[in-house]
Structure formats: structure tokens, C-alpha cells
C-alpha positions as CSV (number, residue, x, y, z in Angstrom):
1,M,8.4,-100.7,0.2
2,K,7.1,-97.3,0.0
3,N,7.1,-96.7,3.8
4,L,10.9,-97.8,3.7
5,T,11.5,-95.3,0.9
6,Q,9.8,-92.5,2.8
7,L,11.8,-93.4,6.0
8,L,15.3,-93.1,4.0
9,F,14.5,-89.8,2.6
10,A,13.6,-88.8,6.1
11,L,16.8,-89.8,7.1
12,F,18.6,-88.0,3.9
13,C,17.0,-84.7,5.1
14,L,17.8,-85.0,8.7
15,C,21.7,-85.6,7.7
16,M,21.7,-83.1,4.9
17,P,22.2,-80.1,7.1
18,A,25.0,-81.6,8.9
19,L,26.7,-82.8,5.6
20,L,26.4,-79.3,4.4
21,H,27.9,-77.8,7.3
22,A,30.8,-80.1,7.5
23,Q,31.7,-79.1,4.1
24,D,31.5,-75.8,4.8
25,D,33.4,-76.0,8.0
26,D,37.1,-77.3,6.1
27,S,38.8,-73.8,6.2
28,K,41.0,-74.9,8.9
29,Y,42.3,-77.6,6.6
30,L,42.9,-75.9,3.3
31,A,45.9,-74.5,2.3
32,G,48.9,-74.3,4.3
33,A,47.2,-76.6,7.5
34,V,50.1,-79.1,6.4
35,P,53.1,-77.4,6.5
36,E,56.4,-78.4,4.9
37,V,59.9,-77.4,5.2
38,D,62.5,-78.7,2.6
39,G,59.5,-81.0,1.2
40,K,59.2,-83.0,4.8
41,V,55.5,-82.3,6.6
42,V,56.8,-80.7,9.7
43,F,54.1,-79.1,12.0
44,T,55.6,-76.4,14.5
45,K,54.1,-74.8,17.1
46,E,56.1,-71.9,19.3
47,F,55.2,-70.8,23.0
48,S,56.1,-68.0,24.6
49,I,55.9,-68.3,28.7
50,P,56.9,-65.1,30.3
51,G,59.0,-65.4,33.4
52,M,59.4,-69.2,33.1
53,S,63.2,-70.4,32.9
54,Q,64.4,-73.0,30.2
55,D,64.9,-75.8,33.2
56,E,61.2,-75.1,33.9
57,I,60.1,-75.6,30.7
58,Y,62.2,-78.6,30.1
59,D,61.1,-80.4,33.4
60,R,57.2,-79.4,32.4
61,L,57.8,-81.0,28.7
62,L,59.9,-84.0,29.7
63,K,57.2,-85.3,32.3
64,W,54.2,-84.7,30.1
65,M,56.1,-86.5,26.8
66,N,56.6,-89.3,29.2
67,G,53.6,-89.7,30.4
68,R,51.7,-88.9,26.9
69,L,53.7,-91.4,24.9
70,A,53.2,-94.3,28.1
71,K,49.3,-94.2,27.3
72,N,50.0,-95.5,24.0
73,E,50.9,-98.8,25.7
74,N,53.7,-99.9,23.1
75,N,56.9,-98.9,22.2
76,S,56.2,-95.2,22.1
77,R,58.6,-93.5,24.6
78,V,61.1,-90.7,24.5
79,V,64.6,-91.7,22.8
80,F,66.7,-88.6,23.7
81,S,66.7,-85.9,26.4
82,N,69.6,-83.1,27.2
83,Q,68.6,-81.0,29.8
84,E,71.5,-78.3,29.2
85,E,70.6,-78.3,25.5
86,G,66.7,-78.0,26.2
87,Q,66.2,-80.7,23.8
88,I,63.6,-83.8,23.7
89,V,62.9,-86.3,21.5
90,G,60.2,-88.8,21.4
91,T,58.9,-91.2,19.1
92,G,55.0,-92.5,19.3
93,E,52.6,-95.1,17.4
94,E,48.6,-95.0,18.1
95,W,45.3,-95.0,16.6
96,I,43.7,-92.7,14.5
97,I,40.0,-93.3,14.3
98,F,38.1,-92.1,11.3
99,S,34.7,-93.4,12.3
100,S,33.5,-96.2,14.6
101,T,30.1,-97.7,14.4
102,A,28.7,-100.9,16.0
103,L,29.0,-102.6,12.5
104,S,32.4,-101.3,11.4
105,L,35.6,-99.4,12.6
106,D,37.8,-97.1,10.0
107,R,41.0,-96.4,11.8
108,T,44.7,-96.2,10.7
109,K,47.8,-96.5,12.9
110,V,50.2,-93.2,13.0
111,Q,53.5,-93.4,13.8
112,Y,55.2,-90.1,14.7
113,Q,58.2,-88.1,16.2
114,L,57.9,-85.1,18.8
115,V,60.6,-82.7,19.2
116,V,60.8,-79.9,21.7
117,T,63.2,-77.3,21.9
118,C,63.3,-75.4,25.1
119,Q,64.9,-72.1,25.7
120,P,64.4,-69.4,28.2
121,E,60.6,-68.3,28.3
122,K,59.7,-69.9,25.2
123,C,59.7,-73.2,23.3
124,V,59.2,-74.8,19.9
125,F,57.3,-78.2,19.5
126,E,57.3,-80.0,16.5
127,V,55.4,-82.9,15.3
128,E,57.1,-84.7,11.8
129,K,58.3,-88.0,10.3
130,I,54.4,-88.8,10.0
131,R,53.6,-91.9,8.5
132,F,50.3,-94.0,8.2
133,N,49.7,-98.0,8.6
134,Y,46.0,-98.7,7.3
135,R,44.0,-101.9,7.1
136,E,46.3,-103.5,9.4
137,G,49.4,-102.7,7.7
138,K,48.2,-103.8,3.9
139,E,48.6,-100.0,2.9
140,K,51.7,-97.7,4.2
141,Y,51.9,-94.0,3.4
142,T,53.8,-91.2,4.4
143,A,52.1,-87.3,5.1
144,E,54.4,-86.1,2.4
145,E,52.5,-88.7,-0.4
146,W,49.1,-88.4,1.5
147,I,48.1,-85.2,3.4
148,T,49.9,-82.3,1.7
149,D,48.7,-79.5,-0.5
150,Q,49.9,-81.1,-3.7
151,Y,47.5,-84.3,-3.3
152,A,45.0,-83.5,-0.5
153,L,43.3,-80.5,-2.3
154,N,41.8,-79.6,-5.6
155,K,44.0,-77.6,-8.3
156,A,42.2,-74.5,-6.7
157,K,43.0,-75.3,-3.1
158,T,39.6,-74.5,-2.1
159,K,38.4,-77.8,-1.3
160,L,39.7,-81.0,0.2
161,V,39.7,-83.9,-2.3
162,R,37.5,-86.7,-1.5
163,G,39.0,-89.8,-0.3
164,L,42.4,-88.2,1.3
165,A,39.6,-85.6,3.4
166,K,39.4,-88.0,6.2
167,W,43.3,-88.4,6.5
168,R,44.3,-84.9,6.4
169,R,41.6,-83.3,8.8
170,N,42.2,-86.2,11.6
171,T,45.9,-85.7,11.0
172,V,45.5,-81.7,11.8
173,D,43.4,-82.3,14.7
174,F,45.5,-85.2,16.3
175,V,48.7,-82.4,16.0
176,D,46.1,-79.9,17.3
177,D,45.4,-82.0,20.4
178,L,48.8,-82.7,21.2
179,C,49.5,-78.9,21.3
180,V,46.7,-78.2,23.3
181,E,48.1,-80.9,25.5
182,V,51.5,-79.0,25.6
183,A,50.0,-75.5,26.4
184,E,48.2,-77.0,29.6
185,A,51.1,-78.8,30.7
186,L,53.3,-75.2,30.7
187,S,50.2,-73.6,32.4
188,K,49.0,-75.8,34.8
189,N,49.7,-75.3,38.7
190,T,52.3,-78.1,39.5
191,N,50.6,-78.2,42.8
192,E,47.1,-78.9,41.2
193,P,45.8,-82.4,41.6
194,P,45.2,-84.4,38.4
195,V,41.7,-84.3,36.9
196,A,40.2,-86.6,34.5
197,E,40.7,-85.8,30.7
198,K,38.2,-83.9,28.8
199,K,37.9,-83.6,24.8
200,E,36.7,-80.5,23.7
201,E,33.6,-81.4,21.4
202,K,33.7,-78.3,19.5
203,K,37.0,-77.6,17.1
204,A,38.4,-74.4,16.8
205,E,37.8,-72.6,13.3
206,K,41.7,-72.3,13.2
207,A,43.9,-75.4,14.1
208,M,46.2,-74.0,17.2
209,V,49.0,-75.4,15.5
210,N,48.5,-72.7,12.8
211,S,47.7,-70.0,14.7
212,G,50.9,-68.5,15.3
213,T,52.9,-68.0,18.8
214,T,50.7,-68.8,21.6
215,V,51.5,-67.0,25.0
216,I,51.5,-68.7,28.0
217,V,50.3,-67.6,31.5
218,P,51.3,-70.0,34.1
219,K,49.0,-70.7,36.8
220,A,52.0,-71.7,39.2
221,Q,54.6,-69.0,40.6
222,V,57.6,-68.8,38.2
223,T,61.0,-67.2,38.7
224,T,63.6,-66.6,36.2
225,A,67.2,-68.1,36.3
226,E,68.8,-64.6,36.7
227,A,66.6,-63.8,39.9
228,P,65.7,-66.8,41.8
229,T,64.1,-65.3,44.6
230,A,62.1,-62.4,43.1
231,A,58.5,-63.3,42.8
232,V,56.8,-62.3,39.8
233,T,53.4,-62.2,38.7
234,P,52.1,-62.9,34.9
235,K,50.5,-59.2,34.7
236,T,53.6,-57.6,35.4
237,V,56.7,-59.6,34.1
238,V,55.9,-60.3,30.3
239,T,58.3,-60.4,27.3
240,P,57.7,-60.2,23.4
241,V,58.1,-63.5,21.4
242,V,62.0,-63.0,20.0
243,T,64.3,-65.6,19.0
244,P,67.4,-65.7,21.1
245,T,70.4,-65.6,19.3
246,P,74.0,-66.7,20.6
247,Q,74.9,-62.9,21.3
248,A,72.0,-61.7,22.4
249,S,72.1,-61.0,26.3
250,A,70.4,-62.7,29.0
251,P,67.0,-61.0,30.4
252,A,67.7,-58.7,33.0
253,A,66.1,-59.3,36.7
254,S,62.6,-58.1,36.8
255,S,61.8,-54.3,38.2
256,A,59.4,-53.1,40.3
257,Y,56.0,-51.9,38.5
258,K,54.0,-49.3,39.5
259,E,50.0,-48.7,38.9
260,V,49.7,-45.1,37.6
261,A,46.4,-43.0,36.8
262,P,46.1,-43.3,32.5
263,D,46.1,-39.6,32.8
264,A,49.3,-39.6,35.0
265,I,51.6,-41.3,32.3
266,P,54.7,-39.7,31.4
267,A,54.5,-38.1,27.9
268,N,57.7,-39.5,26.8
269,A,56.9,-43.4,28.4
270,I,56.4,-44.6,24.9
271,Q,58.1,-42.7,21.6
272,T,58.8,-44.4,17.9
273,G,62.1,-45.2,17.2
274,A,63.2,-46.0,21.2
275,G,61.1,-49.1,21.2
276,K,59.1,-51.7,20.3
277,L,55.1,-51.7,20.7
278,V,53.3,-54.9,21.0
279,I,49.7,-55.6,20.9
280,V,48.2,-58.7,22.8
281,I,44.6,-59.3,22.1
282,G,42.7,-61.7,23.9
283,Q,42.8,-63.2,27.9
284,E,42.9,-67.2,27.4
285,P,46.3,-68.8,27.3
286,F,45.2,-70.8,24.2
287,N,43.3,-67.7,22.4
288,T,46.0,-64.9,22.7
289,T,47.6,-63.1,19.8
290,M,50.6,-61.2,19.6
291,M,51.7,-58.5,17.0
292,T,54.1,-55.6,16.7
293,A,52.6,-52.3,15.5
294,N,55.1,-52.1,13.0
295,A,54.4,-48.3,12.2
296,G,55.0,-47.7,15.9
297,G,52.5,-45.5,18.1
298,S,52.1,-42.8,20.8
299,L,50.2,-41.2,23.4
300,G,47.4,-38.9,23.2
301,K,44.0,-37.6,24.1
302,V,40.7,-37.8,22.4
303,N,37.7,-36.1,24.2
304,G,39.9,-35.5,26.8
305,K,40.6,-38.8,27.5
306,P,44.2,-40.5,27.6
307,V,44.6,-42.9,24.5
308,I,47.2,-44.9,23.1
309,F,47.6,-44.9,19.1
310,S,48.7,-48.0,17.7
311,I,49.8,-48.1,13.9
312,L,50.0,-51.3,11.8
313,S,51.8,-51.3,8.7
314,P,49.9,-51.7,5.3
315,D,51.0,-55.2,4.8
316,Q,50.1,-56.3,8.5
317,P,47.2,-58.3,8.7
318,S,44.4,-56.5,11.0
319,E,41.7,-59.2,11.1
320,Q,42.1,-59.9,15.0
321,M,42.6,-56.0,15.9
322,D,39.4,-55.2,13.7
323,K,37.4,-57.9,15.9
324,A,38.8,-57.1,19.2
325,E,37.2,-54.7,21.6
326,T,40.0,-54.7,24.5
327,Y,43.4,-55.3,24.0
328,T,46.8,-54.8,26.0
329,I,49.6,-52.8,24.8
330,R,53.3,-53.3,25.8
331,F,56.0,-51.4,25.3
332,Y,59.6,-52.7,25.0
333,P,62.4,-50.6,25.1
334,N,65.0,-50.9,22.5
335,G,67.4,-53.7,23.8
336,Q,65.3,-54.5,26.8
337,N,63.1,-58.2,27.3
338,E,60.7,-56.7,29.7
339,P,58.4,-53.8,29.2
340,S,58.6,-50.5,30.6
341,V,54.9,-49.5,30.0
342,V,51.6,-52.0,30.1
343,L,48.3,-50.3,29.2
344,E,45.1,-52.1,29.2
345,C,42.9,-50.7,26.5
346,K,39.4,-50.3,25.1
347,K,39.2,-50.0,21.3
348,V,37.5,-46.5,20.5
349,P,36.1,-46.3,17.1
350,S,38.5,-44.6,14.5
351,P,38.2,-44.1,10.7
352,A,39.3,-46.6,8.2
353,P,42.5,-46.0,6.3
354,M,43.0,-45.4,2.4
355,E,43.7,-48.1,0.8
356,G,47.7,-49.0,1.1
357,M,48.1,-46.7,4.1
358,P,48.8,-47.4,7.3
359,R,46.0,-48.4,9.9
360,T,45.8,-46.7,13.1
361,Y,43.9,-47.8,16.1
362,V,42.8,-45.7,18.9
363,G,42.8,-47.5,22.4
364,E,41.3,-45.6,25.5
365,I,43.7,-46.3,28.4
366,L,41.6,-48.2,31.5
367,K,44.8,-49.0,33.2
368,A,48.3,-48.2,33.2
369,I,51.4,-50.1,34.9
370,I,54.9,-48.6,34.5
371,K,58.5,-49.0,35.9
């Protein structure tokens, strides 16, 4: 009996670090992780795909959704598609596994609806109408009554409620995996041979579905509808994330860009008030952050080196810029959907601002491309 007690205590000590780590690793599942629209749980992810036409986006995602739902081997299917309007709707039903051992299997069947809305150079992916059938249908719940902030978090919104934690964690991860698949479908080279599926062993600290707009850099060469014969490359043809309106004019055909020495950039190439300064942080398609320098920016020199000053307004989040060592600046003239200047920069240390004042970042220009 004594030996058994010692063995159990040893196992507890071994498991305790993992349990503590799991408790500390719930930040991505806390407040806001399960978004609601008019009282309904709707996960929404926006993708920006510079240079890709609406029809190309539609074709890729229709193919992806048909294949993805067919894997469920049940009534999961695409129930509506309209290429002209760029809309695809599918319904799915599959298992979410909470835990699986040789002696037990804890799982729930999840039913959901997928909605894709395609537009030129962007698309919106939504997961909604989520329902759970637990214990072979003996217990049925909707996402609205089971995994929302109101029910799955404590009053302070700082911890997951025991008992509902597994539902919220696994649902967010399930939706996040779908978003990753959509991003892969939009970025992959259509000529690449199929490869075996790979699951990420380590989850990101923040769910992809809740990380803002993701910019996709397609591996295959793509063209816009307005310029079907003009070959473009991801590095030179980029657009800001904008929401088209019926009155908005179609993006202009791509013009030739040229690389110039950083100290040869025209002084008037970037002017505050004459356009939008967009900051792009990160290189990988799934880890790219885009933000607009709301307070503007300008060209200049520091210690004789050409630099670009990017100014964030006091109310803008600056965490990503604070962490970044390199980033790209794109300047979009007013009314234009293509940048006139693209600058690859290395961040230069700059003084911290006073509280409530704009935050200025200084980037040494390493490479400059202009129209």
C-alpha cells in the first residue's frame, strides 16, 4: 500500500507542471474568444489576397469546402453557391474529441454552418449556427448557451468555468483549424502535388480567427480581372485591406515598379494627408499583421541614413510594432488601391512618447520600390 501511495504521489508531481501550464495557457480562450453578433455566436475571419480575382478566390474555396465537408462521410455538403455573387454556404457535422484513452472516449458531435463571401482580393469566412450533441444525443446544447463569455467565463472574465472549459477551448481550436485550412487553400500553388495532412502540435498564443485580417501571399502567380495578361508578384502588387462599397471604383491595372536606392526616394513620395501609410509586420502568410499609421508619417534622415517616420495615434495598439525588428511600409495615395511606395525597414530605437501622445517609430530604409 505504501509503494502504491508513493507511485501515485510521483505521478501527481509529474503531472502538476503540465496542469499548471494548461491553466496559464488559456489567454486565447478568454474574453472575446467566442464572438457574438446580435446574440448569435459567429466566428468571422477576413483574408486579404493581393492580386487575386474574385473568381479565383471563389474557385479555390469552393473546391476546398467540397473536399473538406466530404471528409466527414455524412450529410455534410455545400448547400448553396453563387459564383457571380461570390457566395458559398455549407453545412457540416463531425466529432470534436475532448480526450481519448484506451479505456474511455470523451467527445461531442458538432454541427455548424460555413459561409464564404468572396470579393476581388479579399474574402470573409464565417462559422456559425454551432450546435453540440453530447452523449450520443442525450444532451444537446447551442453555442449561445454553452461557450459564450456569459456562461463559460467567471464574472471577472479571467478564467474558464470548470466543466465548460473543454467545450470552449476545443471549439475555438476547431474553428481555428478551419481558418488555417482556408488560408492554405488560398496560398497554395495549384500545381503542387497533394501532400499528407499535418496537424500543428503547438497551438498559437492567439487564435487565428481572432487575430484580425490575415494577408495571404499566393505561391501561384495570379492576375487581376482588369489586367489578365499582366504578370504580378506578391512583393510588388499589394493592396490595403478595404471594404468595397457599391460606389467604389475597381482597382486600377498594375503599373511597373522599380527599385531605387533608399537615399534616392523623391522627397514628395510620401506626404501626410495625401494618402494612407500601411505598416505590414511579419513574413509568413499566417502571421502577418497590418495596421494603418493613423497619424501619418514622413521621410527623413537619422545619422545620415534615410528613414521613414511612422506615427500611431494614442488610441492605436502598438504591441506588435514594439516587438517587431523589421517591417514593411506601403504608401497608398488617396483613391488608389495599389501602393506607390513600398519600403522594407529595420526599426531604429526611438524615445518612448509621453502618456496620451502619438507614438513615433523610426525605420531605417533597407530597400525601396516605387512607381
